Every structure is written in structure tokens, then in C-alpha cells.
C-alpha positions as CSV (number, residue, x, y, z in Angstrom):
1,M,0.0,0.0,0.0
2,V,1.3,3.5,-0.9
3,G,1.6,5.6,2.2
4,A,0.8,9.3,2.5
5,G,4.5,10.2,2.2
6,A,4.7,8.5,-1.1
7,L,1.7,10.3,-2.4
8,E,2.9,13.6,-1.2
9,G,6.3,13.0,-2.8
10,F,4.7,12.0,-6.1
11,L,2.5,15.1,-6.1
12,K,5.4,17.4,-5.2
13,K,7.5,15.9,-8.1
14,H,4.7,16.4,-10.7
15,R,2.7,19.4,-9.6
16,K,4.0,22.6,-11.1
17,I,2.2,24.9,-8.7
18,G,3.3,23.6,-5.3
19,L,1.6,21.5,-2.6
20,D,-0.2,24.4,-0.9
21,S,-2.2,25.3,-4.0
22,S,-5.4,23.5,-5.0
23,I,-5.4,20.9,-7.7
24,L,-6.2,22.4,-11.1
25,I,-8.8,20.9,-13.4
26,Y,-8.5,21.4,-17.2
27,F,-11.2,20.8,-19.7
28,I,-10.1,19.8,-23.2
29,Q,-11.8,18.9,-26.4
30,A,-10.8,15.4,-27.4
31,D,-10.3,14.7,-31.1
32,L,-8.8,12.0,-33.4
33,V,-5.3,12.7,-32.1
34,Y,-6.4,11.4,-28.7
35,G,-8.2,8.4,-30.3
36,D,-5.2,7.5,-32.4
37,L,-2.7,7.7,-29.5
38,G,-5.2,5.9,-27.3
39,A,-5.4,3.0,-29.8
40,R,-1.6,2.7,-30.0
41,L,-1.3,2.8,-26.2
42,R,-4.1,0.1,-25.9
43,A,-2.3,-2.2,-28.3
44,T,1.2,-1.5,-26.9
45,Y,0.5,-1.8,-23.2
46,R,-2.7,-4.0,-23.4
47,L,-4.8,-1.4,-21.6
48,T,-8.5,-1.1,-21.5
49,T,-10.1,1.4,-23.9
50,P,-11.0,3.9,-21.1
51,D,-7.5,3.7,-19.5
52,S,-5.8,4.1,-22.9
53,I,-7.9,7.3,-23.6
54,L,-7.1,8.7,-20.1
55,I,-3.4,8.0,-20.7
56,A,-3.5,9.5,-24.2
57,T,-5.2,12.6,-22.8
58,A,-2.5,12.9,-20.1
59,L,0.3,12.6,-22.6
60,N,-1.3,15.1,-25.0
61,S,-1.6,17.5,-22.1
62,E,2.1,17.1,-21.3
63,A,1.4,15.5,-17.9
64,T,4.5,13.9,-16.3
65,G,2.6,11.8,-13.8
66,F,-0.7,9.9,-13.5
67,I,-2.6,8.5,-10.5
68,G,-4.9,5.6,-11.1
69,N,-6.3,2.4,-9.4
70,D,-5.3,-0.1,-12.1
71,A,-1.9,-1.7,-11.7
72,D,-1.8,-2.3,-15.5
73,L,-1.2,1.4,-15.9
74,K,2.3,0.9,-14.4
75,R,3.3,-0.7,-17.8
76,V,3.1,2.7,-19.5
77,A,6.7,3.9,-19.9
78,E,5.9,7.5,-21.0
79,L,4.4,8.5,-17.6
80,D,5.3,8.1,-13.9
81,V,2.3,6.2,-12.7
82,L,1.3,5.9,-9.0
83,V,-1.3,3.2,-8.1
84,P,-2.4,3.8,-4.5
85,G,-2.8,0.5,-2.6
86,K,-0.7,-1.5,-5.0
């Protein structure tokens, strides 16, 4: 199980605005670029379709880290993935 210290360290490493600021939410309009990348990620890493779309969105948004509940996400080499509880 990932402890609070690990989560805090992960967030500090990847959050550009600092730990004392609120988490930012961005809204994007998905298009075929996300679908194409998602399909490649799904095939490469054997992800589910929803997970591949989420990872594609993160990569297209220049994210450096991702938090999810599916241990299969750890196979994605392009992102630092944290899976709490695993």
C-alpha cells in the first residue's frame, strides 16, 4: 500500500504549482489525435479502452505523472504512474 508520504512525494514531483495550492482541473476537447494515440497505447500496453484514452489525454496534455487504481497502468513507460494501494 502506498503511504501518505509516497503520495505527497509524487504530487510534489509532478505538480508545477506547489503543494499548498489547490489541484487544477483542465477541460479539453478530445479529437482524433487522442483516439489514435489511445489506440496505439491500448495495443502496446494491453490497456482497457477507457484507460488508454485517459493516458493519451494525459500525454497530449504534457502530464508527467498519473494516479490511477489499475496496476496495469504501471506498464506505461511514458508516464510516472502511481497506483495507491498496490
